[in-house]
C-alpha positions as CSV (number, residue, x, y, z in Angstrom):
1,X,-10.3,52.6,-50.0
2,X,-7.7,54.6,-51.8
3,X,-6.5,53.5,-55.3
4,X,-3.4,54.3,-57.0
5,X,-2.9,53.6,-60.7
6,X,0.6,52.3,-61.0
7,X,0.3,51.8,-64.8
8,X,-2.4,52.6,-67.3
9,X,-0.8,51.3,-70.6
10,X,-1.2,48.4,-72.9
11,X,1.3,45.6,-73.3
12,X,3.9,47.7,-75.2
13,X,3.7,50.6,-72.9
14,X,3.6,54.3,-74.1
15,X,5.7,55.5,-75.6
16,X,6.1,52.4,-77.8
17,X,9.7,51.6,-78.6
18,X,10.9,53.0,-81.9
19,X,7.5,55.1,-82.4
20,X,7.6,58.7,-83.1
21,X,3.8,59.6,-83.4
22,X,2.4,62.5,-81.5
23,X,1.5,60.7,-78.4
24,X,4.9,58.8,-78.0
25,X,6.8,62.1,-78.4
26,X,4.3,64.1,-76.2
27,X,5.9,66.0,-73.3
28,X,2.6,65.5,-71.2
29,X,3.4,63.0,-68.5
30,X,-0.3,61.8,-68.8
31,X,0.6,60.5,-72.3
32,X,3.5,58.2,-70.7
33,X,2.0,54.8,-69.6
34,X,3.6,51.9,-67.8
35,X,1.9,48.5,-68.0
36,X,-1.6,48.2,-66.3
37,X,-1.7,47.9,-62.4
38,X,-3.4,49.4,-59.5
39,X,-2.6,49.4,-55.7
40,X,-5.5,49.4,-53.3
41,X,-5.1,50.5,-49.7
42,X,-7.7,50.0,-47.1
43,X,-6.3,51.2,-43.6
44,X,-3.3,49.2,-43.3
45,X,-4.1,46.5,-45.9
46,X,-2.7,46.5,-49.4
47,X,-3.9,44.7,-52.4
48,X,-2.2,44.8,-55.7
49,X,-4.1,43.9,-58.9
50,X,-1.6,42.6,-61.5
51,X,2.1,42.7,-61.4
52,X,3.5,43.5,-64.8
53,X,7.2,44.0,-66.0
54,X,7.3,47.6,-64.9
55,X,6.3,46.6,-61.2
56,X,9.8,47.5,-59.6
57,X,9.8,51.1,-61.3
58,X,6.1,51.6,-60.2
59,X,6.7,50.6,-56.5
60,X,9.9,52.2,-55.8
61,X,8.4,55.4,-54.5
62,X,5.6,53.6,-52.4
63,X,5.8,52.9,-48.7
64,X,7.6,49.5,-48.2
65,X,5.0,47.5,-46.3
66,X,3.4,44.1,-46.6
67,X,1.3,43.3,-49.6
68,X,-1.7,41.3,-48.2
69,X,-2.6,39.9,-51.6
70,X,-2.0,40.0,-55.3
71,X,-5.0,39.5,-57.6
72,X,-4.1,38.4,-61.0
73,X,-6.5,39.0,-64.0
74,X,-4.7,36.5,-66.3
75,X,-1.3,35.1,-67.3
76,X,-0.2,37.3,-70.2
77,X,3.3,38.8,-69.6
78,X,2.3,42.4,-69.3
79,X,0.2,41.4,-66.2
80,X,2.5,38.9,-64.5
81,X,6.1,39.7,-65.7
82,X,7.0,41.8,-62.4
83,X,6.2,38.9,-59.9
84,X,9.9,38.1,-59.3
85,X,10.3,41.6,-58.1
86,X,7.9,40.9,-55.1
87,X,10.9,39.0,-53.5
88,X,11.7,41.9,-51.2
89,X,8.2,41.8,-49.8
90,X,8.8,38.3,-48.8
91,X,10.7,39.7,-45.8
92,X,7.3,40.3,-44.3
93,X,5.8,37.0,-45.3
94,X,5.2,34.7,-48.3
95,X,3.2,36.4,-51.0
96,X,-0.4,35.4,-51.5
97,X,-1.5,35.2,-55.1
98,X,-5.1,34.8,-56.3
99,X,-6.3,34.0,-59.7
100,X,-8.0,31.3,-61.9
101,X,-6.5,27.8,-62.4
102,X,-5.0,28.5,-65.7
103,X,-3.1,31.5,-64.6
104,X,-1.9,29.8,-61.5
105,X,-0.5,26.7,-63.7
106,X,1.1,29.2,-66.1
107,X,3.0,30.7,-63.2
108,X,4.5,27.3,-62.2
109,X,5.8,27.0,-65.7
110,X,7.0,30.6,-66.0
111,X,8.8,31.0,-62.5
112,X,9.5,27.3,-61.7
113,X,12.1,28.2,-59.2
114,X,9.5,29.6,-56.8
115,X,8.0,26.2,-56.7
116,X,10.6,23.7,-56.7
117,X,11.0,21.4,-53.6
118,X,14.5,22.6,-53.1
119,X,14.4,26.5,-53.6
120,X,17.5,28.5,-54.2
121,X,17.9,31.1,-51.2
122,X,16.2,34.3,-51.9
123,X,13.7,33.4,-54.5
124,X,10.2,34.7,-54.0
125,X,7.8,32.5,-52.3
126,X,4.2,32.4,-53.3
127,X,1.1,30.9,-51.8
128,X,-1.3,30.2,-54.6
129,X,-5.1,30.4,-54.1
130,X,-7.4,29.3,-57.0
131,X,-10.4,31.7,-57.4
132,X,-13.7,30.2,-58.4
133,X,-15.4,32.8,-60.7
134,X,-18.8,31.9,-59.2
135,X,-17.8,32.4,-55.6
136,X,-16.7,35.3,-53.6
137,X,-13.6,35.2,-51.4
138,X,-11.9,37.1,-48.6
139,X,-8.4,38.5,-48.0
140,X,-8.5,39.0,-44.3
141,X,-11.9,40.9,-43.9
142,X,-12.0,42.2,-47.4
143,X,-14.7,40.5,-49.6
144,X,-13.8,40.1,-53.1
145,X,-16.2,39.1,-56.0
146,X,-14.5,37.7,-59.1
147,X,-16.1,38.8,-62.5
148,X,-15.4,36.4,-65.5
149,X,-14.8,38.4,-68.7
150,X,-13.7,37.4,-72.1
151,X,-10.4,38.5,-73.5
152,X,-11.2,37.3,-77.1
153,X,-11.6,33.5,-76.6
154,X,-9.7,33.5,-73.3
155,X,-11.9,33.7,-70.1
156,X,-10.1,36.2,-67.5
157,X,-10.9,37.7,-64.1
158,X,-11.9,41.1,-63.0
159,X,-12.6,41.9,-59.5
160,X,-15.0,43.9,-57.3
161,X,-14.3,45.2,-53.9
162,X,-17.1,47.1,-52.4
163,X,-18.4,49.6,-54.8
164,X,-15.1,49.4,-57.0
165,X,-14.7,47.2,-59.8
166,X,-11.6,46.6,-61.9
167,X,-11.8,45.0,-65.4
168,X,-9.1,45.0,-67.9
169,X,-8.4,43.2,-71.2
170,X,-12.1,42.9,-71.8
171,X,-13.5,42.3,-75.2
172,X,-16.9,41.0,-73.9
173,X,-18.7,40.5,-70.8
174,X,-21.0,37.5,-70.4
175,X,-24.7,38.6,-69.7
176,X,-24.8,36.9,-66.3
177,X,-21.8,38.7,-65.0
178,X,-23.5,42.2,-65.2
179,X,-25.5,41.4,-62.0
180,X,-22.0,41.6,-60.2
181,X,-21.5,45.1,-61.5
182,X,-24.8,46.7,-60.4
183,X,-24.5,49.8,-58.0
184,X,-20.9,50.6,-58.7
185,X,-19.4,53.8,-57.5
186,X,-16.3,53.4,-59.6
187,X,-15.5,51.4,-62.7
188,X,-12.1,50.8,-64.1
189,X,-12.2,49.2,-67.6
190,X,-10.1,49.0,-70.6
191,X,-10.2,51.2,-73.7
192,X,-7.4,50.3,-76.0
193,X,-7.7,52.6,-78.9
194,X,-10.1,54.2,-81.4
195,X,-10.1,51.4,-84.0
196,X,-11.7,47.9,-83.7
197,X,-9.4,45.3,-81.8
198,X,-9.8,41.5,-81.7
199,X,-9.3,41.1,-78.0
200,X,-9.9,44.6,-76.5
201,X,-12.7,47.0,-76.2
202,X,-12.1,50.1,-78.2
203,X,-13.0,53.4,-76.8
204,X,-16.6,53.4,-78.5
205,X,-17.2,49.8,-77.1
206,X,-15.9,50.8,-73.8
207,X,-18.4,53.8,-73.5
208,X,-21.2,51.3,-74.5
209,X,-20.2,49.1,-71.5
210,X,-20.1,52.1,-69.2
211,X,-23.6,53.0,-70.4
212,X,-24.9,49.5,-69.8
213,X,-23.1,49.1,-66.3
214,X,-24.0,52.8,-65.2
215,X,-21.3,53.5,-62.5
216,X,-21.1,56.7,-61.0
217,X,-17.5,57.3,-62.3
218,X,-15.5,55.4,-64.7
219,X,-11.8,55.5,-65.5
220,X,-10.2,54.0,-68.6
221,X,-6.9,52.0,-68.6
222,X,-4.8,49.7,-70.8
223,X,-4.5,52.3,-73.4
224,X,-2.1,52.4,-76.4
225,X,-0.7,55.2,-78.3
226,X,-3.6,54.8,-80.7
227,X,-6.0,56.2,-78.1
228,X,-4.7,59.7,-79.0
229,X,-3.4,62.6,-76.8
230,X,-4.8,62.4,-73.3
231,X,-5.9,66.2,-73.1
232,X,-7.6,66.0,-76.5
233,X,-9.6,62.7,-75.8
234,X,-10.5,63.7,-72.4
235,X,-12.3,66.9,-73.6
236,X,-14.6,64.6,-75.6
237,X,-15.6,62.3,-72.8
238,X,-18.7,62.7,-70.6
239,X,-18.1,64.5,-67.3
240,X,-18.1,61.4,-65.2
241,X,-15.7,59.4,-67.3
242,X,-11.8,59.9,-67.3
243,X,-8.9,58.7,-69.0
244,X,-6.6,57.3,-66.0
245,X,-3.0,58.2,-65.9
246,X,0.1,56.8,-64.2
247,X,0.2,58.1,-60.6
248,X,-3.4,59.1,-60.4
249,X,-4.9,58.5,-57.0
250,X,-8.6,58.2,-56.1
251,X,-10.8,57.4,-53.1
252,X,-13.8,55.1,-53.3
């Protein structure tokens, strides 16, 4: 499985509009972060996790081929704001979207023109698939295990595929969900900043979760400019833990 980090930033992106901090003015491309999303490729299959408002920019240099499924973690705009830009991919087929019931219902309100009985020509057409957090499901032959985590008081979904797991916007993980995370090769998890935050893990808390889950490797995502300069923070991390960056490609 090949995984490309299309974006690794938080909801405001980095640089943040109007900010002149050392991270936002950094010339290191690893300090520039679009909204969080990954593209997974398994042979000819492609699965996208989240589709934020930067999706058009993120996908322009990728091969134009069918997307077999879109896994959505939750309905916040920085994770679904680019769904309309999937319309070119409808040339191949309707787009299959997988998420919890709350997220799917929110999509019907946010982009109602894709669900009207009489659709305007050219709108993206979606097939919605409700995910039960307690049950695995398949996209073609690929088995996917949903992982329910808490984004403050909002239950949202992470996903495990094989020995890879993607968790974003986590503040806490219910104790019963840790069994789904045993034996991971690669964990992707959010680490928003150094300071405490109401609805996201900070760096110290993310490191504690890594210690509990014990994957072979970990990549942090959903980082704000308050995380600090990429180069400086990376030097302080254990050898098997990495700050991800936009465009990073890994194999699992």
